[in-house]
N, C-alpha and C positions, 0 to 999 in steps of 0.2 A: 840292133837299134837301142838308142840310148833313151834314158829315162826322161829326157826332155820331150820326147813325143807324148808321153803320158805321165806328167809330173804329179807328185803327191803333195797335198796341203793338209797338215794336221791342224784341226781347229781347237784341240784340246777339249777341255770339258765346257760344255755349253748347254743352255736350256734349248728346248725343242724348237721354239718359234724363231729364235735368230738363226738357228742352223739351217731351218727351211728357207729362210730369207737368203742365206748364204748360197744354198744350193741354186736358188732361183738366179741369183746374181751371176754364178759361174756358168749356168745354163745360157744366159743371155750372152756372155763372153764367148762361149763355144759356138752358139749360133752366129754371132757376128763374125767369127773367124771364118765359118763356112761361106757366109755371104760375101766376104772380103776376098775369098780365095786363098786364105792362109792355111798352111799345112798342119792344122791342129786336130788331133784325134779327140782330145778332151783332157780331163784331169781326174785325179781320185782324191776325194775329200774323206778325211777319217775324224771321228769325234767320239767322246764319251759324253752321253746325255746326263743331265740331272734327272732324278726319278720321274718318269712320266709314262702315262698310258696313251697310246695313240689309236684314234678310232676313225676307220674309213667310212665313207658315205654308203657303203653297200647296205641294202635293206636288211633289217634285223640284227646288225651288229651291235647295237646298243645294248641288246639283252645279254651280250657276253660280258659286260661289265657287271661284276658280282659285288663289288664293295660299295658301301654307303659313302656319302661325302664326309661324314664324321671319321670313318675309317681311313679314307684316303688322306684327309688332313693329318691324322695321327701318325701316318706313315710317311708324310712329307712327299706325297706323290701327286703330280698334276695330271690333269686330263686335256688332251689337245686333240682337235680335228686334223686329219691329214688327207691329202689328195692321192696318196699311193693306192696301188692294188692291195688286195688281200682283205684282212679282218682286222681284229684288235690285237695289239701286242704291247709289250713292256720294254721300255729302255731305261737304263740307269747306270750308275758308276761300276765299273768292272766289266762292262760289256763293250766289245769293239763294234762300233757302227762304221760301215764303209758305204759312202755315197759316190759312186762313179758317175761322172758327168761325161758320157761318151757319145760321140757322134756316129750313130749306127750306119748312117749313110756312107761315111767314110771307111768304116771297117767292113761293111758288107754283111754284118751279123743280123739275122732275123730276131725278132723280139723273143720268140719262144726259145731260140738257142742261146740268147743272152741270159735268160734265167737259168738255164742249165750250166752255162759258163760261170755264173756266180756260185752255184752249188759246187762246181768242180774246183774252183779256187779254194773253198773251205775244205773239201775233201783232200786236196793236194797239200794244204798247209798243215793240217792235223795229222797227216799220215806218219810223218818222221817222229811224232810223239807216241807212235804206237797205237793210235786210235783210227779205226776204220770208219770213215764217214759213209753213210748210205743215202740213197734216195728212196722215198716213198712214192709209188706211182700215183697215189691218191692225195698226197699233201706235199706241196712245195716246201723245200728246205733241206737241212742235213741232219741226219739222225745217226745216233750211235747206240750200240748195245751197252746197257749200263753196267758199271763195274761189278755190282752185286749180282748181276745175271750172267756173267761171262762164262760160267761153267754150266749154265743151263740155257733155257730158250726163252728167256724173259723178254717182255716188250721193249722195243727200241725207245730211246727218249730223244727229244729234239734238242740239238745243240746249236743251231743256227737257223734264224728266220730270214725270209727273203720276201721283199714287197717292192715293186717297181712301178714307175710311171714313165711313159716315153711321149714326149711333146715335140713335134716337128723333127721326130727321129733322133732326138737327143735324150738320153736317160736322166732320170731323176730317182732319188731313194736308192735302196740297194739291199745290203745284208747286215744282220746283226749276230755276232758270234759271242755267246756267253763264255767269258773267261774266268773272272771271279765275281760274277753277278750275284746279288741278293735274290736268290731263287724263290724265297718266301712271297716276294712281291708278285710273282706269277699267279699266286693263289687269290690275287684281287681280280683276276679276270678268268675267262676261258681262253687260254692262249691260241690265237689264231683261229678261234671258233672251234678247236678240236677237242671236244669234251672227253675226258678220261685218259689223255695222251700226256705222258711224263715230259718234263723239261729238265735238262741237265746242264752242266758247265764243264770247262776243262778242270777247273779246281775239284769239282766232285769226282770226276772220272780219274784224274791223275794225282790228286792229293798234293804231297809235297813236291812232286815233279812237274806241277803246273808252272809253265814259264811266265816271265813277267810280260806285262801288257805290250812293252815295246818290241819284245821279240815276236810276239804273236802278231802285232801290227805288221811288222816287216815281212813275216811269212805270208800272210794273207794277201797283202798288197803286191808282194813280189810274185805270188802265184797268179793273181788277177792280171797284172801287167803283162806277164808272159803269155797268158792265154789270149788276151786281147791283141797284142802284137803279132802273135802268130797268125791270127785271123786276118790281121790288117796289112800283111805283108803286100807290098805294091800298091797300097792305097795312097 
């Protein structure tokens, strides 16, 4: 199957609000294609956000914002509400954010399986780099054993966060993989509401072996596209 069935659109670097509007516009396109009977599975958007903390409407999430307004301003970090699932998280330069806008009706993928598929795309993409991505049965996302702990049994650190929304069986939001992210900014929040859990990046784990963003983007998108199209054969 060609990439035309699931094309990629790179939005470049963009603030959170206009990127959310872009997602909604592409969601409308994919829904319109379904209603018109056109063979469109969806498309994959990629972006690097300006520094931003996104907060979901889940009760109690606001208390996971640790920084004062003054501290946020000093770091140049915006705070935005979001309608995805999950808790609070940080996006910023050096982080690959992937927003698949996929018609789950056409693919036959259940929502819970879709979340596992996003995790698997990251696991598959970082494996050739020598990193073993792991799942945590109690916390959505992808985790790795930190470089400093590889000779021992230290705690795993989160390298990719996942939060989605499905509207009319078409997906919004997606995954965020830390490539060369400013990890200090995660100290402004309780990431994903998981107190005491470490956050890491490809740069921290691989040092000078960390690949450039374009290579990471191609690997993640390629893995994601393959997984979706495998599930969508005959759709």
